Every structure is written in structure tokens, then in C-alpha cells.
GUKOLTOR-935737 format. One record per residue (C-alpha): x, y, z. Coordinates in nm, 3 decimals, padded with zeros to 5 digits. Layout:
<nodes>
+---------+---------+---------+
:      xx :      yy :      zz :
+---------+---------+---------+
:       X :       Y :       Z :
...
+---------+---------+---------+
</nodes>
This chain:
<nodes>
+---------+---------+---------+
:      xx :      yy :      zz :
+---------+---------+---------+
:  24.853 :  18.310 :  05.209 :
:  24.559 :  18.505 :  05.075 :
:  24.644 :  18.871 :  05.010 :
:  24.319 :  18.974 :  05.178 :
:  24.455 :  18.827 :  05.500 :
:  24.818 :  18.929 :  05.462 :
:  24.873 :  19.236 :  05.243 :
:  25.180 :  19.216 :  05.017 :
:  25.386 :  19.456 :  05.230 :
:  25.353 :  19.225 :  05.532 :
:  25.413 :  18.890 :  05.363 :
:  25.774 :  18.874 :  05.483 :
:  25.668 :  18.951 :  05.842 :
:  25.394 :  18.688 :  05.833 :
:  25.638 :  18.421 :  05.711 :
:  25.887 :  18.514 :  05.983 :
:  25.626 :  18.490 :  06.257 :
:  25.499 :  18.159 :  06.119 :
:  25.851 :  18.019 :  06.155 :
:  25.881 :  18.162 :  06.507 :
:  25.543 :  18.039 :  06.632 :
:  25.655 :  17.703 :  06.776 :
:  25.917 :  17.862 :  07.006 :
:  25.764 :  18.209 :  07.046 :
:  25.648 :  18.158 :  07.405 :
:  25.993 :  18.029 :  07.507 :
:  26.173 :  18.343 :  07.385 :
:  26.358 :  18.554 :  07.639 :
:  26.167 :  18.849 :  07.491 :
:  25.852 :  18.723 :  07.663 :
:  26.000 :  18.781 :  08.008 :
:  26.216 :  19.084 :  07.932 :
:  26.003 :  19.271 :  07.681 :
:  25.650 :  19.153 :  07.598 :
:  25.553 :  19.048 :  07.952 :
:  25.627 :  19.387 :  08.115 :
:  25.448 :  19.568 :  07.830 :
:  25.140 :  19.350 :  07.874 :
:  25.141 :  19.411 :  08.249 :
:  25.157 :  19.788 :  08.204 :
:  24.877 :  19.780 :  07.946 :
:  24.648 :  19.586 :  08.175 :
:  24.739 :  19.799 :  08.476 :
:  24.644 :  20.109 :  08.277 :
:  24.313 :  19.955 :  08.177 :
:  24.237 :  19.853 :  08.534 :
:  24.307 :  20.210 :  08.650 :
:  24.147 :  20.404 :  08.365 :
:  23.924 :  20.147 :  08.200 :
:  23.552 :  20.077 :  08.199 :
:  23.346 :  20.100 :  08.515 :
:  23.166 :  19.777 :  08.425 :
:  23.349 :  19.454 :  08.339 :
:  23.399 :  19.435 :  07.961 :
:  23.189 :  19.184 :  07.771 :
:  23.420 :  19.143 :  07.470 :
:  23.796 :  19.207 :  07.440 :
:  23.982 :  19.180 :  07.110 :
:  24.360 :  19.153 :  07.063 :
:  24.479 :  19.262 :  06.718 :
:  24.812 :  19.102 :  06.631 :
:  24.758 :  18.848 :  06.909 :
:  25.047 :  18.614 :  06.829 :
:  25.017 :  18.303 :  07.045 :
:  24.756 :  18.463 :  07.270 :
:  24.984 :  18.547 :  07.562 :
:  24.819 :  18.884 :  07.628 :
:  24.471 :  18.731 :  07.614 :
:  24.579 :  18.470 :  07.868 :
:  24.667 :  18.753 :  08.107 :
:  24.339 :  18.927 :  08.022 :
:  24.143 :  18.614 :  08.112 :
:  24.282 :  18.630 :  08.466 :
:  24.170 :  18.991 :  08.513 :
:  23.835 :  18.963 :  08.335 :
:  23.743 :  18.593 :  08.348 :
:  23.387 :  18.646 :  08.222 :
:  23.478 :  18.843 :  07.908 :
:  23.456 :  18.697 :  07.559 :
:  23.811 :  18.692 :  07.422 :
:  23.896 :  18.719 :  07.052 :
:  24.242 :  18.718 :  06.900 :
:  24.325 :  18.822 :  06.543 :
:  24.655 :  18.763 :  06.364 :
:  24.765 :  18.726 :  05.999 :
:  25.015 :  18.448 :  06.078 :
:  24.846 :  18.108 :  06.055 :
:  25.096 :  17.924 :  06.274 :
:  25.061 :  18.186 :  06.548 :
:  24.683 :  18.146 :  06.538 :
:  24.718 :  17.765 :  06.562 :
:  24.948 :  17.793 :  06.863 :
:  24.717 :  18.046 :  07.025 :
:  24.418 :  17.815 :  06.992 :
:  24.612 :  17.537 :  07.164 :
:  24.753 :  17.755 :  07.444 :
:  24.441 :  17.962 :  07.514 :
:  24.133 :  17.747 :  07.453 :
:  23.908 :  17.997 :  07.634 :
:  23.952 :  18.245 :  07.347 :
:  23.844 :  18.248 :  06.983 :
:  24.120 :  18.312 :  06.729 :
:  24.076 :  18.436 :  06.374 :
:  24.320 :  18.453 :  06.083 :
:  24.304 :  18.812 :  05.958 :
:  24.491 :  19.141 :  05.938 :
:  24.423 :  19.460 :  06.130 :
:  24.299 :  19.617 :  05.808 :
:  24.018 :  19.362 :  05.767 :
:  23.883 :  19.256 :  06.105 :
:  23.627 :  18.973 :  06.078 :
:  23.408 :  19.123 :  06.349 :
:  23.070 :  19.298 :  06.351 :
:  23.034 :  19.673 :  06.398 :
:  23.031 :  19.791 :  06.759 :
:  23.101 :  19.444 :  06.898 :
:  23.402 :  19.506 :  07.128 :
:  23.433 :  19.691 :  07.458 :
:  23.813 :  19.689 :  07.451 :
:  24.059 :  19.641 :  07.166 :
:  24.427 :  19.576 :  07.239 :
:  24.733 :  19.583 :  07.018 :
:  25.076 :  19.506 :  07.159 :
:  25.399 :  19.557 :  06.962 :
:  25.239 :  19.486 :  06.625 :
:  25.138 :  19.833 :  06.504 :
:  25.467 :  19.894 :  06.321 :
:  25.402 :  19.579 :  06.115 :
:  25.061 :  19.687 :  05.984 :
:  25.051 :  19.741 :  05.609 :
:  24.806 :  20.033 :  05.637 :
:  24.794 :  20.184 :  05.984 :
:  24.519 :  20.432 :  05.899 :
:  24.292 :  20.159 :  05.763 :
:  24.367 :  19.936 :  06.061 :
:  24.268 :  20.210 :  06.305 :
:  23.950 :  20.275 :  06.109 :
:  23.866 :  19.906 :  06.150 :
:  23.929 :  19.924 :  06.524 :
:  23.703 :  20.228 :  06.554 :
:  23.438 :  20.038 :  06.359 :
:  23.436 :  19.733 :  06.587 :
:  23.449 :  19.931 :  06.912 :
:  23.124 :  19.997 :  07.090 :
:  23.044 :  20.362 :  07.169 :
:  23.286 :  20.478 :  07.441 :
:  23.488 :  20.159 :  07.392 :
:  23.861 :  20.166 :  07.465 :
:  24.165 :  20.098 :  07.249 :
:  24.497 :  20.029 :  07.422 :
:  24.792 :  20.044 :  07.182 :
:  25.150 :  19.961 :  07.275 :
:  25.430 :  19.988 :  07.024 :
:  25.800 :  20.053 :  07.028 :
:  25.945 :  20.391 :  06.933 :
:  26.289 :  20.262 :  06.837 :
:  26.355 :  20.457 :  06.518 :
:  26.629 :  20.225 :  06.391 :
:  26.355 :  19.965 :  06.330 :
:  26.264 :  20.169 :  06.023 :
:  26.579 :  20.032 :  05.859 :
:  26.408 :  19.690 :  05.862 :
:  26.079 :  19.816 :  05.721 :
:  25.897 :  19.890 :  06.046 :
:  25.655 :  20.186 :  06.047 :
:  25.761 :  20.347 :  06.373 :
:  25.548 :  20.641 :  06.486 :
:  25.609 :  20.917 :  06.739 :
:  25.361 :  21.007 :  07.011 :
:  25.230 :  21.300 :  06.807 :
:  25.197 :  21.088 :  06.495 :
:  25.005 :  20.820 :  06.686 :
:  24.775 :  21.085 :  06.832 :
:  24.708 :  21.223 :  06.486 :
:  24.637 :  20.880 :  06.338 :
:  24.398 :  20.797 :  06.622 :
:  24.216 :  21.127 :  06.590 :
:  24.179 :  21.066 :  06.217 :
:  24.001 :  20.740 :  06.299 :
:  23.766 :  20.911 :  06.544 :
:  23.948 :  20.791 :  06.856 :
:  24.033 :  21.041 :  07.130 :
:  24.358 :  20.992 :  07.321 :
:  24.302 :  20.972 :  07.695 :
:  24.654 :  20.898 :  07.810 :
:  25.008 :  20.817 :  07.700 :
:  25.252 :  20.619 :  07.913 :
:  25.612 :  20.551 :  07.819 :
:  25.829 :  20.255 :  07.914 :
:  26.157 :  20.432 :  07.852 :
:  26.383 :  20.136 :  07.927 :
:  26.208 :  19.940 :  07.650 :
:  26.143 :  20.225 :  07.403 :
:  25.769 :  20.158 :  07.422 :
:  25.476 :  20.401 :  07.417 :
:  25.140 :  20.286 :  07.554 :
:  24.840 :  20.488 :  07.441 :
:  24.486 :  20.462 :  07.574 :
:  24.223 :  20.598 :  07.335 :
:  23.845 :  20.599 :  07.335 :
:  23.572 :  20.599 :  07.077 :
:  23.310 :  20.868 :  07.116 :
:  22.956 :  20.810 :  07.243 :
:  22.674 :  20.683 :  07.024 :
:  22.629 :  20.866 :  06.691 :
:  22.983 :  21.010 :  06.713 :
:  23.256 :  20.913 :  06.465 :
+---------+---------+---------+
</nodes>
């Protein structure tokens, strides 16, 4: 796969997810882990999110599009875009969620115009990103002024033994601030070692 799509430090992860793609939606993790995280993310956005229905929602690290399928129920009129560096995941997503558009790309190089998204989501993929700072800069770039970024990632420190870049709440806050995104709220799913963070880009002409 092209290094521009999958940076060298994530090549192993991309290959693993390509192999998993065909059975990904059948995994017990969908019901026990990913599903509850997605529900809490969307509940948070419904409670604290935009006053007007979002026009465009982007999922970075979308996998097979499961989160976007849930999004389509809550915001049926929104344009949905999924981005993932694993080609087989993108293929499965296109089959399972035909209402959305899926693109093969990494978080560090989003194939989207500036200020094109009202909401960006990322669920349990942040620790896989090759360059988290660059990825967050890209998310800030594609968000419209006052757009929202909802990030969920696990805080299980032992994952670092397998190459995952696990960040604490304070580290995530610092990385978001460095990208020009202000943290509005943190929520923790303690039973699943997951931190959900809602951040917001500043108004027009703010970084």
C-alpha cells in the first residue's frame, strides 16, 4: 500500500485490519466494546452538539462503517464520509453502508477540503495513528468554524507493549489544544478503559 496512505509505522496495523475486515462486524467486540462506545459518543453529541442538524459528518478510522450507520439513523440528512487506511475495511464499509462515501486515506492526510465538516468522529483508532499531532491538525483543518470533534480511545496502558500510542486525559487535552481545538467535555467509560472527549474548533478566523 502506498506510504502516503499508510505511513510505515502503521503498515502492520493496516495489514491486520485488512485480514479482519471480512469478519469484523461479527466480532463479539462489536456488541461488548465498540457498540457501547459508539452509543455514548452519539449520546454526547446529541446532548452537547450543534443546535442545527449537521450537514457533513466524517469518521476517521471508520473501519466497516458501523459508527456511520448509527449516525445515519440520528442524522439521516447529513452527508457521511468515512476514512480508513485499510483497503479491505473501506471495501466492506462501502458494501454495508451505501449511503456514505468512503475514502482510502490516513488521519494524517485527509482527502477533504478545508472547513468542509461539521462533525468529525474517531472511535478507538487514535492509538494507531502514526503521527497524532499531524492527524489532529488535519481534523482542525477540515472542521468548519465551531465544528465539533468527538474522540474516543482506550486508556489501557498495557497496549503500549504492542505499539499503541495510548494517551492520558491531560495528554489528549494538550494535543487537542496544540491543534487549535478546545476541549468541551471528557467522559470516561471506566468498565471499558475508554475516554470520550468532545472538542471544538474556534469561530471563524481563529486557529
